[in-house]
C-alpha positions in Angstrom: 0.0 0.0 0.0 3.0 2.3 0.1 2.7 2.7 -3.7 -0.9 4.0 -3.2 0.2 6.4 -0.5 3.1 7.9 -2.4 1.2 8.1 -5.7 -1.6 9.8 -3.9 0.8 12.3 -2.4 2.2 13.0 -5.9 -1.3 13.5 -7.4 -2.2 15.8 -4.5 1.0 17.8 -5.0 0.2 18.1 -8.7 -3.2 19.5 -7.7 -1.6 21.9 -5.3 0.7 23.2 -8.1 -2.3 23.8 -10.2 -3.9 25.8 -7.4 -0.8 27.9 -6.9 -0.7 28.5 -10.7 -4.3 29.8 -10.7 -3.6 32.0 -7.7 -0.6 33.5 -9.3 -2.4 34.0 -12.6 -5.3 35.9 -11.0 -2.9 38.0 -8.9 -1.1 39.1 -12.1 -4.4 39.9 -13.8 -5.5 42.0 -10.8 -2.2 44.0 -10.8 -2.6 44.7 -14.6 -5.3 47.2 -13.8 -7.8 45.9 -16.3 -11.4 47.1 -16.4 -14.1 45.3 -14.4 -15.4 43.3 -17.4 -11.9 42.3 -18.5 -11.0 41.3 -15.0 -14.2 39.2 -14.7 -13.5 37.5 -18.0 -9.9 36.6 -17.0 -11.1 35.2 -13.6 -13.7 33.1 -15.4 -11.1 31.8 -17.7 -9.0 30.6 -14.7 -11.9 29.1 -12.8 -11.9 25.7 -14.7 -8.2 25.3 -13.9 -8.8 26.1 -10.3 -11.7 23.6 -9.9 -9.9 20.9 -11.8 -6.8 21.4 -9.6 -8.9 21.2 -6.5 -10.5 18.0 -7.7 -7.1 16.4 -8.5 -5.9 17.4 -5.1 -8.9 15.8 -3.4 -8.4 12.6 -5.3 -4.8 12.5 -4.3 -5.7 12.9 -0.6 -8.4 10.2 -0.9 -5.7 7.9 -2.3 -3.5 8.6 0.6 -6.2 7.9 3.1 -7.3 4.8 1.3 -3.7 3.6 1.3 -3.4 4.2 5.1 -6.6 2.4 5.8 -5.7 -0.6 3.7 -2.1 -0.7 4.9 
């Protein structure tokens, strides 16, 4: 079950990197001084990346917990 734990940790880390990417991208857009509509469009473009990364991170954490329970 060690393989399940470590692969889950890697998947969770991948999701965390995606979350950090989306945070950095939105922070750059906010500093750009765009208008309200442009800012809203940019944040809406980042939202699928944010939600997908959150889903991947949760799956990784579920793999880790499953590996701990089975191991």
